[in-house]
N, C-alpha and C positions, 0 to 999 in steps of 0.2 A: 186391439181389435174389439169389435162389438158385434152383437147379433145383427144379421143382415139377411140378404137373399141366400137361398141355397147355393153353395159354392159352385156346383156343377151348372146350375141354371145361369149363374152370373158369368161363368166362363163361356158358356154357349152364347149368351147375349153379347158379350164383348166381341166375340168373333163375328156373329151374325150381323151386328149393327155397324161394323167397320171392316168389311171383308176384303181380303187381298185379291189381286188380279188372278193369282194361280196358286195352287197348293201342290206340293210334291213331298216325297219322303226319301231320305238318304241317311244312312249311318245311324238309324235310330232317332232321327230328328224329323219333326214336321216342319217343312220349309214353306215360307210365304214369299211370293214375288209381289213387291209393293207397287212397282210402276209409278213411283213418285207420290205414293199415298202416305208416307211417313214411317216411323219406326215400327209401330205395332204391326202393320201389315207387311213388314219386310223382315221380321225377326224369325229365327228358328227356335223351336221349343223342343226339349227332350221328351221322348216317348219311352225310353228305357233307362235303366239305372247306369248303364255303361255305354253311352253313345259314342259313335266314331266321329270325333270333331273334324279331322282332316277331310272325311267324306262330305260332311256338311259344308265345309268351307269351299270345297271344289264345286259342289253343286250350285252354291250361291254365286260363285265367281262365274260359272257358266251362264248364269242369267245376267251378268254384268252388274251384280250387286256386291257392295263391300260386305263381307260376312258380319252378321249381327245376330247375337244370341240373347233371348229373353230368359232371365233367371228368376225363378219363383222360390218362395220359402221352402226349405227342405232340400234344395239343390246345391248344398254347400260344396259337394265334391266336384260338380261341374263348374261351379264358380271358381274354385281353387285351380282347377285344371286350365281354365281359360286365362286366369291371372298369371299362371306359370308360363303360359305361351305369349304373354305380353299384352293381352287384351285388357282394355281399360273400362272402368265403370262409366256408364252413360245413363243419365236421367233416372235417378231413384224416384219411383212413382208410387203414389198411393191411390187405391180405388176407394172412393167414398160412396155411401148409399144412404138412403132414407126412404121411408114409406112415401110413395108418390102423393097420396092424398094429404099427407102432413105438409107437403111442400106447395100444394096447389092453390094457394091464395091468389086471387086475381091481382095483376100488376096494379100498383097504386097510380092514381091520377097524378100528373098528366101523362104518364107512360101508357102507351097502347102497344099491344103485342099481336101481331098478325101471324097465325099459324097456317101454312100453305104448302103445297107441293104441286108441280116442281118449283124450284126456287125462282123468285122474282129476279129480274136483272139487278135491282138494287142490292138484294141479298148477295148475289155473286160479286158485285162490286165491292161491298164491304169485306167479304172474305178475301178477295184479291188484295185489298189494301192492307189486310192483316197478315199477308203471306200465305194464305190458304188458297193455293192455286189449282190449276186444272187436275193435277194428280189426285188431290184430295176430293175435289168435286166428283171425279170419276168413282171414287170409293162410295160416296153417297148414292150415286146412281146405280151402283151394283147391289145395294141392299134389296133383298127379295121381300122382306116383310114390311109392316107398317112403318112409315117414315114421314118426317115433316121438317120444313125449315121454319124457324121462328124469327120474325123481323120485328125489332123493337123501334118505336117511334116516340119522340117527345119534342115539344116545341115545333111541331110540324116538320121534324127532320129525322132521318134514319139515324138511330143511336147505337144499334148493335144487332147481332145476328147469331143464331145457333142452329145446330142440327140435332135432331133427336129421332131415335128409331127404337122399336120394341121387338123383343123375341120372347113370347110367352109372358111369364110373370115379371120380366125385368125389361125396363126401358133404359137406354143409355144416352147420355148427353155428350155430344162431340162438337168440336169446332166453334166454341163460344168466343166471339170477338166483340169488343166494345170500342166504338169510335173514341179516340183519345180525349176529345173535349167533353165526353159524357161519362168518363170514368169517375168513380167515387161519388156517383149521384144516384145509385140504386138501379142502374141499367142492367148490370149483371144479374142481380137478384130478380129483377122483373123477368128477364129471359129464362132464368132457372124455374121460376114459378109457372110461367106460361108453358114451358116444356113439361113440367110435372102435371099440369092440367090436361095437356094432350095425352100424356102417358095413362092417366086415369081413364080417359075416354077410350083409349086403345085397349083397355083391359089389363094393364100392367099394375102390379102391386108395389113395385119398387122403381125408383129412379137412381141410377148410378152414373158415375163419371170417373175418369182417371185424370190426375193432376200431379205434376212433378212436385217433389218436396221443395225444390228451389223457388217455385212460384208462390211465395208467401202471401201476397195479396189475395190470390185466388183461394189458397188454402183457408185463409181467415174468413173469406166470404162464405164458403161452403159450410164451414163449421158453424158460423153464426146462424146459417139457415137451418141448422139441425142435422146436417149430414155427418156421418161418422165413418172412420176407416174400417173397411171390411176385407181388404187384401192389399198386398204390396208386391212390387217386383222391381227389377232394374235390368239394364242391358249391359252386355259386354261387347266391345268392338275393338279392332286394331287401332293403335294410336296414329296420329298424323292428320294433316289437313284433308286427306282423301277419305277419312273415316266418317263416322256418324257424329 
């Protein structure tokens, strides 16, 4: 780990910039109804040291969600209890961050980045092609604070897209997708830098993002850009094709 944004400010920003459809509490857990928005907005997090796992499972099942738990550092007892009940690890994830101003160099020519809201039809098309469908677009539209879509273009073609939103001193980058033919050509870095420039203009000091450890190309890109790990978590869910 390295120095980064205040942990509480980071946690608030992660929640505010990718909000669930509904929040509820059961058995000492904070529950999130994701409505197709992905794992983070569908996961339960413990609010007590001895939460009631069956109560949380029942509440999530009542929503029609497969039970999913987000495990943070220091929650070894919860992690072990879920493992003993057969839940498997899903998506070990790192949260990376860097000062936004440090990342905010303009995209190099011939890449152009267009920051806008609401998303252009082309941005939505690129997200759809990358598997970021209506459920995740709905998450973006639920954000109450500053937000933007970033569309990258090169050679007069749409090359990639990302979503960025801010909550106080922390902006968070989500849903970055690069068109396959433009990968390894600086598109991802250009989108990252454009998002950081937007974050600076929005008054944020930091730009953060979450990326799975299994996504080695993305990990390498972000580390090369100067981002460093500031938090880590993973999920637990029941095994089988019906799980996460």
